[in-house]
C-alpha positions as CSV (number, residue, x, y, z in Angstrom):
1,M,-0.3,0.0,-0.3
2,E,2.8,2.6,0.7
3,F,3.9,2.3,-2.7
4,V,0.6,3.0,-4.0
5,N,0.3,5.9,-2.2
6,A,3.5,7.4,-2.6
7,L,2.3,6.3,-6.6
8,L,-0.9,8.6,-6.3
9,R,0.6,11.7,-3.9
10,L,3.2,11.4,-7.3
11,E,-0.1,12.4,-10.1
12,N,-1.7,14.4,-7.9
13,L,1.0,16.7,-7.7
14,L,1.5,16.7,-11.2
15,L,-2.0,17.0,-11.9
16,E,-1.3,20.4,-10.0
17,C,1.8,21.2,-12.0
18,A,-0.2,20.3,-15.1
19,Q,-3.0,22.1,-14.7
20,F,-1.7,25.5,-13.3
21,G,-2.5,28.6,-15.3
22,K,-5.6,26.6,-17.1
23,E,-7.8,28.3,-18.2
24,A,-11.3,28.9,-17.9
25,S,-14.0,28.5,-20.1
26,H,-16.1,30.7,-21.1
27,G,-19.7,28.6,-20.6
28,G,-21.1,30.6,-23.9
29,V,-22.9,27.2,-24.8
30,T,-24.8,27.1,-21.8
31,N,-25.7,30.6,-21.1
32,Y,-27.1,30.5,-24.3
33,T,-29.2,27.4,-23.7
34,N,-30.7,28.7,-20.0
35,K,-31.5,32.1,-21.6
36,E,-33.9,30.0,-24.2
37,L,-35.0,27.7,-21.1
38,K,-35.9,30.6,-19.7
39,L,-37.6,32.8,-22.0
40,K,-39.5,29.7,-23.3
41,R,-41.0,29.0,-19.1
42,K,-41.8,32.9,-19.2
43,F,-43.7,32.4,-23.0
44,R,-45.8,29.6,-21.8
45,K,-46.2,31.7,-18.3
46,H,-47.1,34.4,-20.5
47,R,-48.3,33.8,-24.3
48,T,-47.7,36.8,-25.3
49,S,-45.7,38.4,-29.3
50,I,-43.3,39.7,-27.8
51,N,-42.8,37.0,-25.3
52,F,-42.3,34.4,-28.2
53,A,-40.7,36.5,-30.6
54,N,-37.7,37.0,-27.3
55,Y,-37.9,33.4,-26.8
56,K,-37.7,32.9,-30.9
57,Q,-34.2,35.0,-30.9
58,A,-33.5,32.6,-28.3
59,S,-33.5,29.8,-30.0
60,C,-31.9,30.9,-33.5
61,Q,-28.5,32.3,-30.9
62,L,-28.7,28.8,-29.0
63,R,-28.9,26.9,-32.9
64,R,-25.8,29.4,-34.1
65,N,-24.3,29.0,-31.3
66,L,-23.8,25.4,-31.3
67,R,-23.0,25.3,-35.1
68,Q,-20.1,27.2,-34.0
69,E,-19.2,24.8,-31.4
70,K,-19.6,22.3,-33.8
71,H,-17.4,23.8,-36.6
72,E,-14.7,24.9,-33.9
73,H,-14.6,21.5,-32.5
74,M,-14.3,19.7,-35.8
75,V,-11.7,22.0,-37.3
76,K,-9.7,21.1,-34.2
77,S,-10.3,17.2,-34.0
78,I,-9.3,17.6,-37.9
79,N,-5.6,19.9,-37.3
80,S,-5.1,17.5,-34.5
81,M,-4.6,14.2,-36.6
82,H,-1.1,14.3,-37.3
83,E,1.2,11.0,-37.7
84,G,3.0,9.6,-34.8
85,N,-0.3,9.0,-32.4
86,T,-1.9,5.9,-33.4
87,K,-4.2,6.0,-31.3
88,M,-5.1,8.8,-31.1
89,I,-6.1,8.9,-34.6
90,F,-8.1,6.2,-34.6
91,S,-10.6,8.2,-31.3
92,K,-11.0,10.8,-33.9
93,F,-11.7,9.2,-36.7
94,R,-14.1,6.8,-35.1
95,S,-15.8,10.2,-32.9
96,L,-15.9,12.4,-36.5
97,N,-17.9,9.9,-38.1
98,S,-20.1,8.0,-35.1
99,N,-23.5,9.4,-34.4
100,K,-23.9,6.3,-31.7
101,I,-23.8,7.0,-28.6
102,S,-22.8,3.8,-25.7
103,I,-25.1,3.8,-23.7
104,I,-26.7,0.5,-22.7
105,P,-29.9,0.3,-22.8
106,V,-33.1,-0.7,-20.6
107,L,-31.5,-4.1,-19.6
108,I,-34.1,-7.2,-18.2
109,D,-33.1,-9.6,-16.0
110,E,-34.0,-12.4,-17.7
111,Q,-34.8,-14.9,-14.4
112,T,-36.2,-12.2,-12.1
113,N,-37.3,-10.1,-15.3
114,K,-36.4,-7.1,-13.0
115,I,-36.4,-4.4,-15.1
116,A,-33.4,-2.0,-14.8
117,H,-33.7,2.0,-15.7
118,A,-31.2,4.1,-14.0
119,D,-26.9,3.3,-13.5
120,I,-26.9,1.6,-10.5
121,D,-29.5,-1.0,-11.5
122,K,-27.7,-2.3,-14.7
123,V,-24.4,-2.3,-13.0
124,K,-26.7,-4.7,-10.2
125,L,-28.5,-6.6,-13.0
126,L,-24.7,-7.1,-15.1
127,V,-22.3,-7.9,-11.9
128,D,-24.8,-10.7,-11.3
129,S,-24.8,-12.1,-14.2
130,F,-21.3,-12.5,-14.4
131,S,-20.8,-13.0,-11.1
132,Q,-22.9,-16.6,-11.5
133,P,-21.2,-19.4,-12.6
134,P,-22.2,-21.2,-15.8
135,Q,-24.7,-23.3,-16.5
136,P,-23.4,-26.6,-15.9
137,P,-23.5,-30.3,-18.8
138,N,-26.5,-31.6,-19.4
139,N,-25.7,-35.1,-17.7
140,A,-22.8,-33.4,-15.3
141,I,-24.4,-35.9,-12.6
142,N,-23.1,-38.3,-13.5
143,Y,-19.5,-36.7,-13.2
144,T,-20.5,-35.4,-9.7
145,G,-17.3,-38.2,-9.0
146,Y,-15.0,-37.0,-11.0
147,Y,-15.2,-33.3,-9.5
148,Q,-15.3,-34.0,-6.8
149,S,-12.3,-36.2,-6.6
150,I,-10.7,-33.0,-8.6
151,E,-11.5,-31.2,-6.0
152,N,-10.0,-33.1,-3.6
153,E,-6.8,-33.6,-5.6
154,I,-6.1,-30.3,-5.2
155,A,-6.2,-29.7,-1.8
156,S,-4.1,-32.8,-0.8
157,V,-1.3,-30.7,-3.2
158,F,-2.0,-27.4,-1.9
159,A,-1.1,-28.5,1.7
160,I,1.3,-30.9,1.3
161,F,3.5,-29.9,-2.0
162,R,3.7,-25.5,-1.5
163,D,5.6,-25.7,1.8
164,E,8.5,-27.6,0.4
165,E,8.1,-26.4,-3.1
166,M,8.5,-22.2,-1.9
167,K,11.7,-23.8,0.4
168,N,13.9,-24.6,-2.8
169,R,14.1,-28.7,-1.7
170,S,11.9,-29.6,-4.6
171,V,12.3,-27.4,-7.7
172,N,15.6,-26.3,-9.0
173,L,15.5,-22.2,-9.3
174,C,18.7,-21.9,-12.0
175,D,15.9,-23.1,-14.9
176,K,15.2,-20.5,-16.4
177,H,11.5,-19.9,-15.9
178,Q,11.7,-20.7,-11.6
179,S,14.6,-17.9,-10.8
180,E,14.7,-14.7,-9.6
181,I,13.1,-11.5,-11.5
182,T,16.0,-9.7,-13.3
183,E,16.1,-5.7,-13.6
184,S,16.0,-6.0,-17.4
185,E,12.8,-8.7,-17.3
186,V,11.3,-5.4,-15.6
187,I,12.3,-3.3,-18.5
188,E,11.3,-5.4,-21.4
189,A,8.0,-5.0,-19.8
190,L,7.4,-2.1,-19.1
191,R,8.8,-1.2,-22.5
192,H,5.4,-3.3,-24.3
193,I,3.0,-2.0,-22.0
194,S,1.0,1.3,-24.2
195,C,0.0,4.5,-22.3
196,Y,-3.1,4.8,-23.4
197,K,-4.7,1.6,-21.1
198,A,-7.2,2.2,-19.0
199,Q,-6.2,2.2,-14.9
200,G,-8.1,-0.2,-12.6
201,P,-9.0,0.5,-8.8
202,D,-6.0,1.7,-7.4
203,N,-6.2,4.3,-9.9
204,I,-2.3,4.2,-11.3
205,H,-1.8,5.1,-14.8
206,N,1.3,3.3,-17.0
207,L,1.9,6.4,-17.7
208,M,3.8,6.7,-13.8
209,L,5.8,3.0,-14.4
210,K,7.3,4.1,-17.8
211,N,8.1,7.6,-16.9
212,G,9.0,7.1,-12.8
213,G,12.8,6.7,-13.3
214,D,14.9,4.4,-11.3
215,S,13.7,5.4,-8.3
216,I,9.8,3.6,-9.6
217,L,12.2,0.7,-11.3
218,Q,14.0,-0.6,-8.5
219,S,10.5,-0.4,-6.9
220,L,9.4,-2.0,-9.1
221,V,12.2,-4.8,-9.5
222,F,11.8,-4.9,-6.0
223,L,8.4,-5.7,-5.5
224,L,7.8,-8.1,-8.6
225,G,10.4,-10.4,-7.2
226,W,8.7,-10.8,-3.7
227,S,5.4,-11.5,-5.4
228,F,6.8,-14.1,-7.4
229,R,9.5,-15.6,-4.9
230,M,6.5,-15.8,-2.2
231,G,3.7,-17.2,-4.9
232,Y,0.7,-14.3,-3.9
233,M,-0.4,-11.8,-6.1
234,P,-1.8,-9.0,-3.5
235,K,-5.2,-8.9,-3.4
236,S,-5.4,-5.4,-4.3
237,W,-3.9,-6.8,-8.2
238,K,-7.0,-9.1,-8.1
239,M,-9.7,-6.7,-7.7
240,A,-11.0,-5.4,-11.0
241,N,-13.3,-2.5,-12.0
242,I,-16.0,-5.0,-14.4
243,V,-16.6,-2.6,-18.2
244,P,-19.4,-4.3,-19.9
245,I,-19.4,-4.1,-23.4
246,P,-22.0,-5.8,-25.8
247,K,-21.5,-7.9,-28.5
248,P,-22.2,-7.7,-31.6
249,D,-25.8,-8.7,-33.7
250,R,-27.9,-9.2,-30.0
251,D,-30.1,-8.4,-28.7
252,H,-28.6,-5.5,-25.6
253,S,-31.8,-5.7,-23.5
254,L,-30.5,-9.1,-21.7
255,T,-27.6,-9.7,-19.3
256,K,-25.9,-12.7,-21.2
257,N,-25.4,-10.2,-24.2
258,Y,-22.3,-8.2,-22.8
259,R,-19.0,-9.2,-22.3
260,P,-17.1,-7.8,-19.5
261,I,-13.3,-6.9,-19.4
262,A,-11.5,-6.2,-16.3
263,L,-9.3,-3.1,-15.6
264,L,-6.9,-4.4,-13.2
265,S,-3.8,-3.0,-11.6
266,R,-1.6,-1.7,-14.1
267,V,1.7,-3.1,-11.7
268,G,-0.3,-6.7,-11.5
269,K,-0.8,-6.9,-15.1
270,L,3.2,-5.9,-15.7
271,M,3.8,-8.3,-13.8
272,E,1.5,-11.0,-15.5
273,R,3.5,-10.1,-18.5
274,I,6.9,-11.6,-16.9
275,I,4.4,-14.6,-15.8
276,L,3.6,-14.7,-19.8
277,R,6.7,-15.0,-20.8
278,R,8.0,-17.1,-18.3
279,L,5.4,-20.3,-18.9
280,M,5.5,-19.2,-22.5
281,Y,9.6,-20.1,-22.4
282,Y,8.3,-23.6,-20.6
283,L,5.9,-24.5,-22.7
284,H,7.7,-24.7,-25.7
285,Q,11.2,-25.5,-24.2
286,N,8.9,-28.8,-23.8
287,N,7.3,-28.6,-26.5
288,L,3.7,-29.2,-24.5
289,L,1.3,-27.4,-26.7
290,T,-0.5,-29.2,-29.2
291,P,0.0,-28.3,-33.1
292,N,-3.3,-27.8,-33.9
293,Q,-4.0,-25.2,-31.8
294,A,-2.7,-21.1,-33.6
295,G,-4.5,-19.2,-31.5
296,F,-3.0,-16.2,-29.1
297,Q,0.9,-17.3,-30.0
298,S,3.3,-15.6,-31.7
299,R,4.1,-16.5,-35.2
300,Q,1.6,-18.1,-35.5
301,N,-2.2,-16.6,-37.3
302,T,-5.0,-17.5,-39.7
303,D,-3.9,-18.9,-42.5
304,E,-2.6,-22.2,-41.8
305,F,-5.3,-23.5,-40.8
306,L,-7.5,-21.7,-43.6
307,L,-4.6,-23.1,-46.4
308,R,-5.1,-27.1,-44.2
309,I,-9.0,-27.5,-44.7
310,T,-8.9,-25.9,-48.6
311,E,-6.4,-26.9,-50.1
312,T,-8.1,-30.5,-48.2
313,I,-11.3,-29.5,-49.5
314,H,-9.5,-28.7,-53.2
315,K,-8.0,-32.6,-53.2
316,S,-11.1,-34.0,-52.3
317,F,-13.0,-31.8,-55.2
318,D,-10.3,-32.9,-57.6
319,K,-11.1,-36.5,-56.7
320,N,-14.9,-36.0,-57.1
321,G,-15.8,-36.7,-53.5
322,V,-16.6,-34.5,-50.7
323,T,-15.3,-32.7,-47.3
324,Y,-17.9,-33.0,-43.8
325,A,-17.0,-29.8,-41.9
326,V,-17.8,-29.1,-38.5
327,L,-17.9,-26.0,-37.0
328,L,-17.9,-26.2,-32.9
329,D,-19.1,-23.5,-30.7
330,I,-18.7,-23.5,-27.3
331,S,-20.6,-21.4,-24.7
332,A,-18.8,-18.8,-21.7
333,A,-16.1,-20.1,-23.8
334,Y,-13.8,-18.1,-21.3
335,D,-16.3,-17.6,-18.4
336,S,-16.5,-21.5,-18.2
337,V,-13.0,-22.0,-17.0
338,W,-13.4,-25.0,-14.0
339,R,-10.1,-23.7,-11.7
340,N,-8.9,-26.5,-9.7
341,G,-9.8,-28.3,-13.3
342,L,-7.2,-25.8,-14.9
343,R,-4.6,-25.8,-12.3
344,S,-4.8,-30.2,-11.5
345,K,-4.4,-30.5,-15.4
346,L,-1.1,-27.4,-15.4
347,S,0.4,-29.9,-12.8
348,E,-0.7,-33.5,-14.3
349,E,-0.8,-32.3,-17.8
350,F,1.9,-29.8,-18.1
351,Y,3.9,-30.9,-14.8
352,L,4.4,-27.3,-13.9
353,K,5.6,-26.5,-10.1
354,G,7.5,-24.5,-8.6
355,R,7.4,-20.9,-7.7
356,L,5.7,-20.6,-11.2
357,Y,2.7,-22.7,-10.2
358,W,1.9,-21.3,-7.0
359,W,1.9,-17.7,-8.4
360,I,-0.9,-19.1,-10.8
361,D,-2.5,-20.6,-8.3
362,S,-2.9,-17.5,-6.5
363,F,-3.4,-15.5,-9.9
364,L,-6.8,-17.8,-9.9
365,S,-8.1,-17.8,-6.1
366,D,-10.4,-14.4,-4.9
367,R,-10.8,-13.0,-8.2
368,V,-13.5,-9.4,-7.2
369,G,-14.8,-7.5,-9.5
370,R,-16.8,-4.6,-10.1
371,V,-18.9,-3.3,-12.8
372,V,-18.6,0.7,-14.2
373,I,-21.3,2.4,-15.6
374,N,-21.4,6.5,-15.7
375,G,-19.0,6.4,-12.9
376,A,-22.1,4.2,-10.8
377,H,-20.5,0.8,-9.7
378,S,-22.3,-2.5,-7.9
379,E,-20.7,-4.4,-4.6
380,W,-17.4,-6.4,-4.7
381,K,-19.1,-9.3,-6.6
382,K,-16.6,-13.0,-5.6
383,F,-15.9,-15.6,-9.6
384,H,-15.3,-18.2,-8.5
385,T,-14.8,-19.1,-12.4
386,G,-13.6,-18.8,-15.6
387,V,-10.0,-16.8,-16.6
388,P,-11.3,-12.4,-16.5
389,Q,-11.0,-11.3,-19.8
390,G,-8.0,-8.2,-20.5
391,L,-5.8,-9.6,-18.7
392,A,-2.1,-10.8,-20.5
393,L,-2.6,-14.2,-18.8
394,Y,-6.0,-15.1,-20.1
395,P,-5.8,-16.2,-23.4
396,L,-2.5,-18.7,-22.7
397,L,-4.5,-20.1,-19.8
398,F,-7.4,-20.7,-21.5
399,L,-5.4,-22.6,-24.2
400,L,-3.2,-24.7,-22.2
401,Y,-7.4,-25.3,-21.1
402,I,-8.6,-26.9,-24.2
403,N,-5.0,-28.1,-24.7
404,D,-6.4,-32.3,-24.4
405,I,-9.5,-31.4,-26.7
406,A,-7.1,-32.5,-29.7
407,T,-7.1,-35.7,-28.6
408,T,-9.9,-36.9,-29.0
409,V,-9.6,-36.4,-32.6
410,P,-9.2,-39.7,-34.5
411,D,-6.6,-39.6,-37.1
412,Q,-8.6,-39.9,-39.7
413,I,-10.1,-37.0,-39.2
414,Q,-8.3,-33.1,-38.9
415,C,-8.6,-31.3,-36.5
416,G,-8.2,-26.8,-36.7
417,I,-8.2,-24.8,-33.2
418,F,-7.6,-21.1,-32.5
419,A,-8.6,-19.6,-29.3
420,D,-12.4,-21.2,-28.8
421,D,-12.5,-21.6,-32.4
422,V,-13.2,-25.8,-32.8
423,A,-13.0,-27.1,-36.4
424,I,-13.6,-31.0,-37.5
425,W,-12.8,-31.7,-40.9
426,S,-12.5,-35.2,-42.9
427,S,-12.5,-35.5,-47.1
428,I,-13.7,-38.5,-48.9
429,F,-11.6,-38.8,-52.2
430,T,-14.1,-41.1,-53.4
431,S,-17.6,-41.5,-55.2
432,D,-18.5,-44.7,-53.2
433,T,-21.6,-43.2,-50.7
434,N,-21.1,-46.2,-48.6
435,E,-18.1,-45.2,-47.9
436,M,-19.1,-41.0,-47.6
437,Q,-21.6,-42.9,-44.5
438,N,-18.5,-44.5,-43.2
439,Q,-16.7,-41.6,-43.2
440,M,-19.9,-39.8,-41.1
441,N,-19.9,-42.6,-39.0
442,K,-16.4,-41.5,-37.7
443,M,-17.3,-37.7,-37.3
444,Q,-20.0,-38.6,-35.5
445,R,-18.2,-40.5,-33.5
446,C,-15.5,-38.0,-33.0
447,L,-18.7,-35.2,-32.2
448,D,-19.2,-37.7,-28.7
449,N,-15.6,-37.6,-27.8
450,I,-15.8,-34.2,-27.9
451,C,-19.3,-34.0,-26.0
452,E,-17.6,-36.4,-23.4
453,W,-14.5,-34.6,-22.6
454,A,-16.6,-30.9,-22.5
455,N,-18.5,-33.0,-20.0
456,T,-15.5,-33.7,-18.0
457,W,-14.0,-30.7,-18.0
458,K,-17.3,-28.0,-17.7
459,M,-17.4,-27.1,-20.9
460,V,-20.8,-26.3,-22.3
461,L,-21.3,-26.6,-26.5
462,A,-23.6,-24.7,-28.0
463,P,-25.7,-26.9,-30.6
464,E,-27.8,-24.2,-31.6
465,K,-24.6,-22.3,-33.0
466,T,-22.3,-25.2,-34.1
467,Q,-22.5,-25.7,-37.7
468,C,-21.9,-28.3,-39.8
469,I,-21.6,-28.1,-44.3
470,T,-20.5,-30.6,-47.1
471,F,-18.4,-29.1,-49.3
472,R,-18.8,-29.7,-53.2
473,K,-19.1,-29.2,-56.6
474,K,-21.2,-27.7,-58.2
475,N,-22.6,-31.0,-60.1
476,K,-21.8,-33.8,-57.6
477,K,-25.2,-35.2,-56.7
478,K,-25.1,-38.5,-55.1
479,Y,-24.2,-38.1,-51.8
480,P,-24.6,-39.0,-48.4
481,P,-26.9,-36.0,-46.4
482,L,-24.6,-34.6,-43.3
483,Q,-26.8,-35.8,-40.8
484,L,-24.6,-34.9,-37.3
485,N,-26.1,-34.2,-33.6
486,L,-24.5,-32.6,-31.0
487,Q,-24.9,-33.8,-27.3
488,G,-28.7,-35.3,-29.3
489,T,-29.8,-32.2,-30.7
490,P,-28.9,-32.2,-34.6
491,I,-26.9,-30.0,-36.2
492,T,-28.4,-27.7,-38.1
493,E,-26.6,-27.8,-42.2
494,T,-25.8,-25.3,-44.0
495,D,-24.6,-24.2,-47.2
496,N,-22.2,-21.0,-46.3
497,V,-20.7,-20.6,-42.8
498,R,-18.2,-18.2,-40.8
499,Y,-15.1,-19.6,-40.0
500,L,-11.9,-17.3,-39.1
501,G,-13.6,-14.4,-40.9
502,L,-13.3,-16.4,-43.8
503,I,-17.2,-17.1,-45.6
504,M,-17.0,-19.6,-47.1
505,D,-19.9,-21.9,-48.9
506,S,-20.3,-25.6,-50.5
507,Q,-19.0,-24.8,-53.3
508,L,-16.4,-22.5,-52.0
509,N,-16.2,-20.0,-54.3
510,Y,-16.2,-17.3,-51.6
511,N,-19.0,-15.1,-53.8
512,R,-20.7,-13.9,-50.3
513,H,-17.4,-13.3,-48.8
514,L,-16.9,-11.0,-51.2
515,N,-20.6,-9.3,-51.6
516,Y,-19.7,-9.1,-47.0
517,V,-16.1,-7.5,-48.0
518,Y,-17.5,-4.9,-50.6
519,G,-20.3,-4.0,-48.2
520,K,-18.6,-3.7,-45.0
521,A,-15.1,-1.1,-47.2
522,S,-18.6,0.3,-48.8
523,R,-18.5,2.1,-45.4
524,N,-15.4,2.7,-44.5
525,V,-14.8,4.4,-47.9
526,G,-18.2,6.8,-46.5
527,Y,-17.0,7.3,-43.4
528,L,-13.5,8.3,-45.2
529,T,-15.2,10.3,-47.5
530,F,-17.1,12.4,-44.6
531,L,-12.9,13.6,-43.2
532,C,-12.1,14.2,-47.3
533,S,-14.5,17.0,-47.7
534,Y,-15.9,18.3,-44.7
535,K,-15.2,22.3,-46.0
536,G,-12.2,22.5,-46.7
537,I,-10.0,21.0,-43.8
538,R,-7.8,18.2,-44.5
539,P,-5.6,16.2,-42.7
540,S,-1.8,15.2,-43.8
541,L,-1.9,12.6,-46.2
542,S,0.1,10.7,-44.4
543,V,-2.9,10.6,-42.0
544,Y,-5.1,10.0,-45.3
545,T,-2.5,6.8,-46.2
546,L,-2.6,5.7,-42.6
547,L,-6.4,5.8,-42.2
548,F,-7.2,4.1,-46.1
549,K,-4.8,0.4,-44.7
550,T,-5.9,0.6,-42.1
551,I,-9.6,1.0,-42.0
552,I,-10.2,-0.2,-45.6
553,R,-7.7,-2.1,-47.4
554,H,-6.8,-5.2,-44.2
555,S,-10.6,-5.8,-44.8
556,L,-9.9,-6.1,-48.3
557,E,-7.1,-8.5,-48.1
558,Y,-8.0,-10.4,-45.6
559,A,-7.7,-13.6,-46.6
560,C,-6.9,-12.5,-50.0
561,A,-4.5,-15.9,-51.9
562,F,-8.0,-18.7,-50.5
563,W,-10.5,-16.0,-52.8
564,N,-7.8,-14.9,-55.3
565,G,-9.8,-17.4,-57.6
566,A,-13.1,-15.5,-57.4
567,A,-15.4,-14.5,-60.5
568,E,-14.0,-11.6,-61.5
569,I,-17.4,-9.8,-61.6
570,H,-16.6,-9.4,-57.4
571,K,-12.8,-8.6,-57.5
572,K,-13.5,-5.5,-59.8
573,K,-16.2,-3.8,-57.1
574,L,-12.7,-4.0,-54.7
575,E,-10.8,-2.9,-56.6
576,L,-13.5,0.2,-57.6
577,I,-13.8,0.4,-53.8
578,Q,-9.8,1.3,-53.9
579,R,-9.8,3.4,-56.5
580,I,-12.9,5.8,-55.1
581,S,-10.8,5.8,-51.6
582,M,-7.9,7.1,-53.7
583,C,-10.0,9.4,-55.4
584,R,-11.3,11.0,-52.1
585,I,-8.0,11.3,-50.8
586,L,-6.6,13.1,-53.0
587,G,-9.3,15.1,-54.3
588,V,-10.2,14.5,-57.9
589,I,-13.1,13.4,-59.5
590,H,-13.5,9.3,-60.1
591,A,-12.7,9.4,-64.0
592,T,-8.9,10.8,-63.1
593,A,-6.9,8.2,-64.8
């Protein structure tokens, strides 16, 4: 606490210095608004022609003043956009081009049917929704004995081995992942943190940590080293302000359609970065991660798995066969992680022990949070399940939790996992319908194995969101329909699926994907046009180039290696988008050569 209080005192001193001599705003809009309201009330009380004329005159003055204020704000915002501060550029761009106000609508509690209008009522509903454990699997009662055995095992491990390992009797401290935290590690972690991230409940900002000088650096080395040496994460680092982020294309009046993003202590997140690097080093050195998982890892991207599945599909096309694919959906994947199950896997499957294991054990324990909306906050609630979203460690811990799902897939079936997106597929390089039926039966047994794995580790699969598809040639007529079920519920077969951002149809012609990309890019061109044509005020060409590359070109180029063989009429649409964008940026007409 002394370290935190010292930082906060320094922050207050710097803020006082920064605000010294700051000019007060004139509040012109406020004065005109108050005058207009006063005359409006007077006219309603005494309806005379003079009062009406005075009210209309004040109303016109207010509108003129608002237009002037808006114009000055636009000019100031556009002129402030300059190359170097990328985050500021996109913040200004979004504020200039968005008419949406980020307000959470009236919320409804699905269980009690309570309706929340005020912010203080909304935060209560949301924190109750986020903190309650997810629904258990359908047949979880059959696994009660197994669940209890894991709980007992973790309790006994804590009682027997913690003191022995922390006293260095059974762990080699010369191992890189178990050694003392060094100053160079802290400097490297500080170098990678962003100055534009929000602070946690302790109000310590990354700017203070990065620019605090040698005294703060030495204090951080001592504090983080003590935390790792003791295998203990302070409770203040596990207290989170939770910001509810609405999930896209959902009913935002329901609490289940919000994603809880945790804002925690920046010092704690600095420690997480160091632990993340050590844990990743340990996993790679011992080759413990499945090659079927590519999410949240350096030098890995979506192209590899897209190449694997499309190559298999094209091979089946060449031999007049078909490819069956199933895209699985895990309900509330990150919030459903069974923490004692994760501890068991870290110990037994990944052979993790010593300081690193016990620090992660402390990291998972006694996590609390509160929901914050517009200054209103709920009471603190304990979170007993899941890995908090918004942390540096949570993606890797989730990967470790589902790492063994690939072992349930037989050799005849291919599997691709990117974070929580799980896909299985199998090709039949023959036109024999009996062979196709046999392969479909193998797919069903694979799905049954995955359901068994999910029940064992308290994960819930969503049959209603799971999709299956048959990839085939257009003239392929004779093939058995794909009839699969997940936990007894039939899986809907569709003629197109979206996998890792690429929309694939059954003939793999990518027409739907290119139409989707064209629509998205057209909207972004409209935003860029507004910025290019606002009363002759234009930012520099380098800013335009950066915006074009990031909001338009990246969507046009994503997965282009796969849809390059699509129809020319669709590809010409994308070329037109690029041409229009360049004309807008350069300020020339479309017919310019």
